[in-house]
C-alpha positions in Angstrom: 6.7 -81.0 53.5 6.5 -77.8 51.4 9.1 -76.9 48.8 9.1 -73.4 47.4 10.5 -72.8 43.9 11.5 -69.2 43.1 11.7 -69.8 39.3 10.6 -72.6 37.0 13.1 -75.5 37.2 15.3 -76.2 34.2 14.2 -79.3 32.2 16.0 -82.5 33.3 16.5 -84.7 30.3 17.1 -87.9 32.3 13.6 -87.9 33.7 11.1 -90.5 32.4 7.6 -91.7 32.9 8.5 -94.8 34.9 10.5 -92.8 37.4 7.6 -90.4 37.8 5.1 -93.2 38.5 7.3 -94.6 41.2 7.5 -91.1 42.8 3.8 -90.5 42.7 2.7 -93.2 45.1 -0.6 -91.8 46.6 -0.4 -88.6 44.6 0.6 -85.1 45.1 -0.7 -81.5 44.5 1.3 -78.8 42.6 0.4 -75.1 42.9 0.9 -72.7 39.9 0.8 -68.9 39.5 -1.2 -66.9 36.9 1.5 -67.6 34.3 1.2 -71.3 35.0 4.7 -71.4 36.5 5.3 -73.7 39.5 5.0 -72.1 43.0 5.3 -75.2 45.2 4.4 -78.9 45.4 3.4 -81.3 48.2 5.2 -83.7 48.5 8.2 -82.9 46.3 8.6 -84.9 43.1 11.1 -84.8 40.2 11.7 -81.8 38.0 10.7 -84.0 35.1 7.1 -83.9 36.5 7.2 -80.2 37.0 8.7 -79.2 33.7 7.4 -81.7 31.2 4.2 -83.7 31.8 2.2 -81.6 34.3 2.9 -78.0 32.9 2.0 -79.2 29.4 -1.2 -80.6 30.8 -1.8 -77.3 32.6 -1.5 -75.3 29.5 -4.2 -77.3 27.8 -6.7 -76.8 30.6 -9.7 -74.4 30.4 -8.9 -72.3 33.5 -12.0 -70.2 33.0 -14.1 -73.3 33.8 -11.7 -74.5 36.5 -12.2 -71.1 38.3 -15.9 -72.1 38.7 -15.7 -75.8 39.4 -12.9 -78.4 39.6 -12.0 -79.8 36.2 -10.9 -83.5 35.6 -8.5 -84.0 32.7 -6.3 -86.8 31.3 -2.6 -86.6 31.3 -1.0 -88.5 28.4 0.9 -91.7 29.4 -0.3 -91.5 33.0 -2.7 -94.3 32.6 -4.7 -95.1 35.7 -3.9 -91.7 37.2 -6.2 -88.7 37.4 -5.5 -85.0 37.2 -7.8 -82.4 38.8 -7.4 -78.6 38.3 -9.1 -76.3 40.8 -9.0 -72.7 41.9 -7.4 -72.0 45.3 -8.7 -68.5 45.8 -5.0 -67.5 46.6 -4.0 -64.7 44.1 -0.3 -65.7 44.4 -0.9 -69.3 43.5 -4.4 -69.4 42.1 -4.3 -72.9 40.5 -4.0 -76.3 42.2 -3.2 -79.4 40.1 -3.8 -82.6 41.9 -2.6 -86.0 40.7 -3.8 -89.3 42.2 -4.1 -93.0 41.3 -6.9 -94.9 43.1 -10.2 -94.3 44.9 -8.5 -93.9 48.2 -6.4 -91.1 46.7 -9.4 -89.6 45.0 -11.1 -89.3 48.4 -8.0 -87.8 49.9 -7.6 -85.3 47.1 -11.3 -84.4 47.2 -11.0 -83.6 50.9 -8.0 -81.4 50.2 -9.7 -79.4 47.4 -10.1 -75.7 48.2 -13.9 -75.8 47.3 -16.7 -77.7 49.0 -18.1 -80.8 47.1 -21.4 -82.6 47.7 -22.4 -85.6 45.6 -26.1 -86.4 45.7 -28.0 -89.5 44.4 -31.3 -89.6 42.4 -33.2 -89.0 45.7 -31.2 -85.9 46.5 -29.4 -87.6 49.4 -25.8 -86.7 49.9 -23.6 -89.7 49.3 -20.3 -87.9 49.6 -19.3 -84.6 51.3 -15.7 -83.4 51.5 -14.1 -81.8 54.5 -13.9 -78.3 53.0 -17.7 -78.3 52.6 -18.2 -79.2 56.2 -15.7 -76.6 57.3 -17.5 -73.8 55.4 -20.9 -74.9 56.7 -19.5 -74.8 60.3 -20.6 -78.4 60.9 -19.4 -82.0 60.6 -19.5 -84.2 57.5 -21.8 -86.6 59.2 -24.4 -83.9 59.7 -24.4 -83.2 55.9 -25.0 -86.8 54.7 -28.4 -88.0 53.6 -30.9 -85.1 53.5 -28.9 -83.2 56.1 -27.2 -80.9 53.5 -30.5 -79.2 52.6 -30.7 -77.8 56.2 -27.7 -75.7 55.5 -28.9 -74.4 52.1 -31.7 -71.7 51.8 -34.9 -73.5 50.7 -35.0 -71.2 47.7 -31.6 -72.7 46.4 -32.8 -76.3 46.7 -36.0 -75.5 44.9 -34.0 -73.8 42.2 -31.8 -77.0 41.9 -34.9 -79.2 41.5 -36.4 -76.8 39.0 -33.2 -76.8 36.9 -33.1 -80.5 36.4 -36.8 -80.4 35.2 -36.0 -77.8 32.6 -35.6 -79.7 29.3 -33.5 -77.1 27.6 -31.2 -76.1 30.5 -30.8 -79.2 32.7 -27.6 -80.4 31.1 -25.9 -77.0 31.6 -24.1 -75.8 34.7 -26.5 -74.0 37.1 -24.9 -71.2 39.1 -26.3 -69.1 42.0 -25.2 -67.2 45.1 -26.4 -67.9 48.6 -26.1 -66.2 52.0 -25.1 -68.5 54.9 -25.4 -67.5 58.5 -23.1 -69.4 60.9 -24.3 -70.6 64.3 -22.5 -67.6 65.8 -24.4 -65.2 63.5 -21.5 -64.5 61.1 -22.7 -63.9 57.5 -20.9 -65.6 54.6 -21.6 -65.5 50.9 -21.1 -68.7 48.8 -21.1 -69.3 45.1 -23.0 -72.5 44.5 -23.0 -74.6 41.3 -24.9 -77.7 40.2 -23.8 -80.2 37.6 -26.6 -82.8 37.0 -26.2 -86.2 35.3 -28.8 -88.3 33.4 -29.0 -91.8 32.1 -29.7 -92.8 28.4 -33.4 -92.3 29.0 -32.8 -88.8 30.3 -33.7 -89.7 33.9 -31.9 -87.8 36.7 -29.4 -90.1 38.4 -27.0 -87.9 40.4 -25.5 -84.4 40.7 -22.3 -82.7 42.0 -22.7 -79.5 44.0 -19.7 -77.3 44.5 -19.6 -74.5 47.1 -17.0 -71.8 47.2 -16.6 -69.1 49.8 -16.7 -65.7 48.0 -17.4 -63.5 51.1 -14.3 -61.3 50.6 -14.9 -60.8 46.9 -18.6 -60.2 47.5 -17.9 -57.5 50.1 -15.3 -55.8 47.9 -17.8 -55.9 44.9 -20.6 -54.6 47.1 -18.4 -51.8 48.4 -17.4 -50.8 44.8 -21.0 -50.9 43.7 -22.1 -48.8 46.7 -19.5 -46.2 45.8 -20.6 -46.2 42.2 -24.3 -45.7 43.1 -24.1 -43.2 45.9 -23.3 -39.6 46.4 -20.2 -39.5 48.7 -21.3 -36.5 50.6 -24.9 -37.3 51.5 -24.8 -41.1 51.0 -28.0 -40.9 49.0 -28.3 -42.5 45.6 -26.7 -40.5 42.7 -28.8 -39.6 39.7 -27.9 -42.5 37.4 -28.4 -45.1 40.1 -31.8 -43.6 41.0 -33.0 -43.6 37.4 -31.8 -47.2 37.0 -33.5 -48.5 40.2 -36.8 -46.7 39.3 -36.7 -48.2 35.8 -36.4 -51.7 37.5 -39.5 -51.2 39.7 -42.4 -53.6 39.1 -45.0 -52.1 36.9 -47.7 -52.3 39.6 -45.5 -50.3 42.0 -44.3 -47.8 39.4 -47.8 -47.1 38.1 -48.7 -45.6 41.6 -45.4 -44.0 42.5 -45.0 -40.6 44.0 -42.0 -38.4 42.9 -40.8 -35.6 45.0 -38.4 -32.9 43.6 -36.6 -30.8 46.3 -34.5 -27.7 45.7 -32.9 -25.6 48.4 -33.8 -21.9 48.4 -31.0 -19.4 48.3 -28.3 -22.1 48.6 -25.8 -19.9 46.7 -26.2 -17.2 49.3 -25.3 -19.7 52.0 -22.2 -20.8 50.1 -21.2 -17.2 49.4 -21.8 -15.8 53.0 -20.9 -18.8 55.2 -18.6 -20.8 52.9 -18.8 -24.0 50.9 -18.0 -26.2 53.9 -21.0 -24.8 55.7 -23.0 -25.3 52.6 -21.9 -29.0 52.5 -23.2 -29.4 56.1 -26.6 -28.0 55.0 -26.8 -30.6 52.3 -26.0 -33.3 54.8 -28.7 -32.1 57.1 -31.3 -32.1 54.3 -30.2 -35.6 53.2 -30.6 -36.9 56.8 -34.1 -35.3 57.1 -35.1 -36.9 53.8 -33.9 -40.3 55.0 -35.8 -39.9 58.3 -39.1 -39.2 56.6 -39.1 -41.8 53.8 -40.0 -45.5 54.0 -37.4 -48.3 53.7 -38.6 -49.2 50.2 -38.4 -45.6 48.9 -35.6 -44.4 46.8 -33.9 -41.1 47.6 -31.2 -39.4 45.5 -29.1 -36.3 45.3 -29.5 -35.2 41.7 -26.6 -32.7 41.9 -25.9 -29.4 43.5 -28.8 -28.6 45.8 -31.4 -30.8 44.1 -32.9 -34.0 45.7 -35.4 -36.4 44.2 -37.5 -39.1 46.0 -39.5 -42.0 44.5 -42.1 -43.5 46.8 -43.6 -46.6 45.1 -47.1 -47.9 45.8 -48.9 -44.7 46.9 -52.5 -45.5 46.6 -54.7 -42.4 46.8 -54.7 -38.6 46.3 -55.4 -38.1 50.0 -52.2 -40.0 50.8 -50.3 -37.9 48.3 -51.4 -34.7 50.1 -50.5 -36.1 53.5 -47.0 -37.1 52.3 -46.5 -33.7 50.7 -47.2 -31.9 54.0 -45.1 -34.4 56.0 -42.0 -33.9 53.8 -42.5 -30.1 53.7 -42.7 -29.9 57.5 -39.7 -32.1 57.9 -37.5 -30.1 55.5 -38.6 -26.5 56.1 -37.5 -25.7 59.6 -34.6 -24.3 61.7 -31.4 -26.2 62.3 -28.2 -25.4 64.2 -24.9 -25.9 62.3 -21.6 -25.1 63.9 -23.4 -23.0 66.5 -25.4 -21.0 63.9 -29.2 -21.1 63.7 -30.2 -21.4 60.1 -33.8 -21.6 58.7 -33.6 -24.1 55.9 -36.2 -23.4 53.2 -36.9 -25.8 50.3 -39.1 -25.6 47.2 -40.8 -28.9 46.7 -42.6 -30.3 43.6 -44.7 -33.4 43.7 -45.9 -35.6 40.9 -48.1 -38.8 41.2 -47.8 -41.2 38.2 -51.6 -41.7 37.8 -51.9 -37.9 37.0 -49.4 -38.1 34.2 -50.7 -38.7 30.7 -48.3 -41.0 28.9 -48.4 -41.5 25.2 -49.0 -45.0 24.0 -45.9 -47.3 23.8 -43.9 -44.9 26.0 -40.8 -46.7 27.4 -40.2 -46.9 31.1 -37.1 -44.6 30.7 -39.3 -41.9 29.1 -42.0 -42.4 31.7 -39.5 -41.9 34.5 -38.1 -38.7 32.8 -41.7 -37.4 32.3 -42.6 -37.8 36.0 -39.4 -36.3 37.2 -39.9 -33.4 34.8 -43.5 -33.0 36.2 -42.2 -32.8 39.8 -39.5 -30.4 38.7 -42.1 -28.2 37.1 -44.1 -28.1 40.4 -40.9 -27.2 42.3 -40.3 -24.4 39.8 -43.8 -23.0 40.5 -42.9 -22.8 44.2 -39.6 -21.3 43.4 -41.3 -18.4 41.6 -43.1 -17.6 44.9 -46.6 -18.9 44.2 -46.7 -21.2 47.2 -44.7 -19.6 49.9 -46.9 -20.9 52.8 -46.9 -24.6 51.9 -43.5 -24.7 50.2 -44.8 -27.5 47.8 -46.9 -27.8 44.7 -48.6 -31.0 43.6 -48.7 -31.5 39.8 -52.3 -31.1 38.6 -54.3 -30.4 35.4 -53.2 -26.8 35.3 -49.5 -27.8 35.4 -50.3 -30.5 32.9 -51.3 -27.8 30.4 -48.2 -25.9 31.2 -46.1 -29.0 30.7 -47.6 -29.5 27.2 -46.6 -25.9 26.5 -43.1 -26.6 27.8 -42.9 -29.7 25.6 -43.9 -27.6 22.6 -41.2 -25.1 23.5 -38.6 -27.9 23.8 -39.5 -29.3 20.4 -39.5 -25.9 18.8 -36.1 -25.0 20.1 -34.7 -28.4 19.2 -36.0 -28.0 15.7 -34.5 -24.5 15.4 -31.1 -25.7 16.6 -31.1 -28.9 14.4 -32.0 -26.9 11.3 -29.4 -24.2 12.1 -32.0 -21.4 12.1 -30.0 -19.2 14.5 -28.1 -16.3 12.9 -26.0 -13.5 14.1 -26.9 -9.8 13.8 -24.5 -7.0 14.6 -25.1 -3.6 16.3 -22.4 -1.0 15.4 -20.3 0.8 18.0 -19.1 4.3 17.1 -16.1 6.3 18.2 -16.0 10.1 18.8 -15.4 10.7 15.1 -18.6 8.9 14.1 -16.8 5.9 12.6 -17.8 2.2 13.2 -14.9 0.7 15.1 -16.5 -2.3 16.6 -19.7 -4.4 16.3 -21.6 -6.4 19.0 -22.9 -9.7 17.9 -26.5 -10.5 18.9 -28.3 -13.9 18.3 -31.4 -13.8 16.2 -33.6 -16.4 14.5 -34.6 -16.7 10.9 -38.3 -17.0 11.7 -40.6 -16.0 14.6 -41.1 -18.4 17.5 -44.5 -19.8 18.2 -44.0 -20.7 21.8 -41.5 -18.1 23.0 -41.9 -14.4 23.6 -38.3 -13.4 23.0 -34.6 -14.3 23.1 -34.4 -13.9 26.9 -37.1 -16.5 27.4 -35.3 -18.8 24.9 -32.1 -18.5 26.9 -33.8 -19.1 30.3 -35.6 -22.1 28.9 -32.5 -23.6 27.3 -30.6 -23.4 30.7 -33.4 -25.1 32.6 -33.6 -27.9 30.0 -29.9 -28.6 29.4 -30.0 -27.1 25.9 -27.9 -24.1 26.6 -24.6 -25.6 25.5 -26.0 -26.3 22.0 -27.6 -22.8 21.8 -24.5 -20.9 22.9 -22.1 -23.0 20.8 -24.3 -22.3 17.7 -24.5 -18.6 18.6 -20.7 -18.4 19.1 -20.0 -20.1 15.7 -22.5 -17.9 13.8 -21.0 -14.7 15.4 -17.5 -15.6 14.4 -18.6 -16.7 10.9 -20.2 -13.4 10.2 -17.4 -11.3 11.7 -14.7 -13.2 9.8 -16.4 -12.1 6.5 -16.7 -8.5 7.7 -13.1 -8.5 9.0 -11.8 -9.7 5.6 -12.9 -6.4 4.1 -12.3 -4.1 7.1 -9.2 -5.3 9.0 -9.4 -2.7 11.7 -12.9 -3.8 12.9 -13.3 -5.3 16.4 -16.0 -7.7 17.7 -17.7 -7.4 21.0 -18.8 -10.9 22.0 -21.3 -11.7 24.6 -20.7 -14.9 26.6 -22.8 -16.5 29.3 -21.6 -17.7 32.7 -22.3 -21.3 31.7 -19.8 -20.9 28.9 -17.1 -19.4 31.1 -17.6 -22.3 33.6 -16.9 -24.8 30.9 -13.3 -26.1 31.3 -12.5 -25.9 27.6 -14.2 -22.6 26.6 -11.0 -20.6 26.0 -9.6 -23.5 23.9 -12.9 -23.7 21.9 -13.0 -20.0 21.1 -9.3 -20.0 20.3 -9.7 -22.8 17.8 -12.8 -21.2 16.2 -10.8 -17.9 15.7 -7.8 -19.7 14.3 -10.0 -21.6 11.8 -11.5 -18.3 10.6 -8.2 -16.3 10.6 -9.5 -13.9 13.2 -6.8 -12.3 15.4 -7.4 -12.8 19.1 -6.7 -9.1 19.7 -9.7 -8.2 17.5 -12.2 -10.0 19.8 -13.5 -8.3 23.0 -15.2 -10.8 25.4 -17.9 -9.1 27.4 -18.2 -10.3 31.0 -21.0 -9.1 33.2 -20.5 -8.2 36.9 -23.1 -10.9 37.8 -20.8 -13.5 36.3 -17.9 -12.4 38.4 -20.1 -12.3 41.5 -20.3 -16.1 41.2 -16.7 -16.2 42.4 -16.0 -19.3 40.4 -12.4 -20.4 40.2 -13.1 -21.8 36.8 -14.4 -18.5 35.6 -11.3 -16.7 36.8 -9.1 -19.4 35.1 -10.9 -19.0 31.8 -10.6 -15.2 31.9 -6.9 -15.4 32.7 -6.4 -17.8 29.8 -8.2 -15.5 27.4 -6.1 -12.5 28.5 -2.9 -14.5 28.1 -3.9 -15.4 24.5 -4.5 -11.8 23.6 -8.3 -11.5 23.8 -9.7 -8.2 25.1 -12.0 -8.2 28.1 -14.9 -5.8 28.7 -16.8 -5.4 32.0 -20.4 -5.3 30.8 -23.3 -3.8 32.7 -20.9 -1.8 34.9 -22.5 -0.3 37.9 -25.2 -2.9 38.4 -23.3 -5.4 40.6 -22.3 -5.4 44.3 -18.5 -5.4 43.9 -17.6 -3.4 40.8 -14.5 -1.7 42.1 -13.1 -4.9 43.6 -13.5 -6.7 40.3 -11.8 -3.8 38.5 -8.8 -4.4 40.7 -8.7 -8.2 40.2 -9.0 -8.4 36.4 -7.1 -7.0 33.4 -10.1 -5.2 31.7 -9.6 -3.3 28.5 -13.1 -1.8 28.4 -15.8 -0.5 30.7 -19.3 -0.8 29.4 -21.7 1.6 31.2 -25.1 -0.1 31.8 -28.1 1.4 29.9 -29.8 1.9 33.3 -27.6 5.0 34.0 -28.0 6.3 30.4 -31.8 6.1 30.6 -31.9 8.1 33.8 -29.0 10.5 33.4 -31.3 13.4 32.3 -33.7 13.0 35.1 -31.7 14.0 38.2 -28.4 15.5 39.2 -27.7 12.4 41.3 -27.6 10.1 38.2 -25.4 12.5 36.3 -22.9 12.8 39.2 -22.8 9.0 39.6 -22.3 8.5 35.9 -19.5 11.1 35.8 -17.8 9.4 38.7 -17.9 6.0 37.0 -16.5 7.4 33.8 -13.8 9.1 35.8 -12.7 5.8 37.4 -12.6 4.1 34.1 -10.5 6.9 32.5 -8.1 6.9 35.5 -7.5 3.2 34.9 -6.8 3.8 31.2 -9.9 1.8 30.0 -12.0 2.5 27.0 -15.4 3.7 28.1 -18.4 2.5 26.1 -22.0 3.8 26.8 -24.8 1.5 25.6 -28.5 2.2 25.2 -28.1 5.7 23.8 -31.4 6.6 22.2 -31.4 10.4 21.9 -28.9 13.0 20.7 -29.1 14.7 24.1 -27.9 11.5 25.8 -25.1 11.2 23.2 -23.9 14.8 23.7 -23.9 14.5 27.5 -21.9 11.3 27.3 -19.3 13.0 25.0 -18.8 15.8 27.5 -18.4 13.4 30.4 -15.5 11.6 28.7 -17.1 8.5 27.0 -15.1 7.1 24.1 -17.5 4.7 22.4 -21.2 4.8 21.7 -23.9 2.2 21.0 -27.7 2.4 20.8 -30.8 2.9 18.6 -29.8 6.6 18.2 -27.1 5.3 15.8 -28.4 2.0 14.6 -30.4 -1.0 15.5 -28.8 -4.5 15.2 -28.6 -5.4 11.5 -27.6 -8.5 9.5 -24.0 -8.7 8.1 -25.0 -7.7 4.5 -26.7 -4.5 5.8 -23.7 -3.8 8.0 -21.3 -4.2 5.1 -23.1 -1.5 3.2 -23.0 0.8 6.3 -19.2 0.2 6.6 -18.7 1.0 2.9 -20.4 4.4 3.4 
């Protein structure tokens, strides 16, 4: 009979031990919740037992150990009685406390335990098996006695048990493992199995208790969570972190002859822009399925992010096999597919690196080796991306690329050293008004000493973006620009700053907050800073870019459309954003004197800007003739070598004083 208690009973002072012993008879089991409050008991006994002796014993028990295997404890004054705590697996009443008096009751309680129990003798014959164990193994207790129990355990588990009791250091500790059990009907269960071995005074093995607990539900939930943590939800391939971890865990023999494949979709942005992001997602799914179809079961495939995929194929033995695999993957990926009724030719750039061709430095860690091989495959992909291998769509990393990789490594070290030492400074190019006064300055990043492995600032920026160093580069450039301008502004409080930003900065969620804080720290009014945004940035159609621009405008920053006239949707963007300034691209200034067509186009652009009430800035003015023509056409602000090259803040200060 079951009795449910909604709250812990009030202590009954008339209860005593003698009354309790009479009530116990053959014993009973009480069930408790996580807070060790009584849920129910079978059969019902006095409140004195609930509220005094047994709960006090329960509070003294090590429930962590009891969650793994039943624990036998002594209850004070209950001489001749035993108390066993075990885990039920029921989250509402997770603890079962069983009290019994003699061997008959012990056997009864053991059969009622929520875990399977097997006792074996020194010959590993089962001398006791409880009913729960037989139920889990989908057999009878008789079948498990003697050596029968081993037939239901994987041979690996029994070997591990025997190996454990032979280990001098570990044999007296609890041995834990998991095993997979297949029922006669083919159902798969997962059990946690534990072994507690016992030895005589001479250290000879005499017996052992094996407990078996069904953790199938917990295992499936854990497996599902791990799968979600390791896989890209769209393509169901591994994600970047899981891929790196699994490659690092490969046996050395397999890793030392592994083939890495780096795949990048060509013109994926165009697909998203013209056909929509949902269609782009379908393309990624198609590529993922094709990758899964071409790789082996033991290979690792991952979506690294965006439109980049990486494959690791362990145990590739020869260069000939490398070449065959490269062609097979290229042929599988670079072909026409039909998505939502549209025929689309999917093109991928593929880089391939084989570990035997990579020269690792001595004592290189596995983590660094993995990164080096992925970088090598990425470099091969980049060569294809540049158009060098249009026919084959793949490039295998070789000695030529190895030399290029050394150069790239030198570039990375040089740029890192420059950033670490703070060798980036800001120069300023003056911007003049119609009266010939300096009204604004454009900040331009410069370095304190010449680069050895870079040709110019544009190459530095491109390299930084490809190697995840752009955030550090742009943050340092932004800080230096505002530092220099704050000193100039302190002496010339009507001066404005034209500030170049990169698309990667505008796509950062906290960019507007970052520049706001930097200006506040340097006492720079937001209205004195004009953020230059190129048309190419706006063509990305990024919601985050739009959000950042809107936040900048709300805070009072000025916005300039830089490189006006070079994009595909200039007029549309003029309608969508609150620009303060229109910056005519130098391309039109350079060619304005050549043909009437350029002059008419330039005049029309200036007219549009003036009609919208915008400041018109012409950049790249190098001759007086260009300057005079721009004045006549209605330009308000002028910038270029005809007036001044970019100079450091000290030189600019002298120019301002004059």
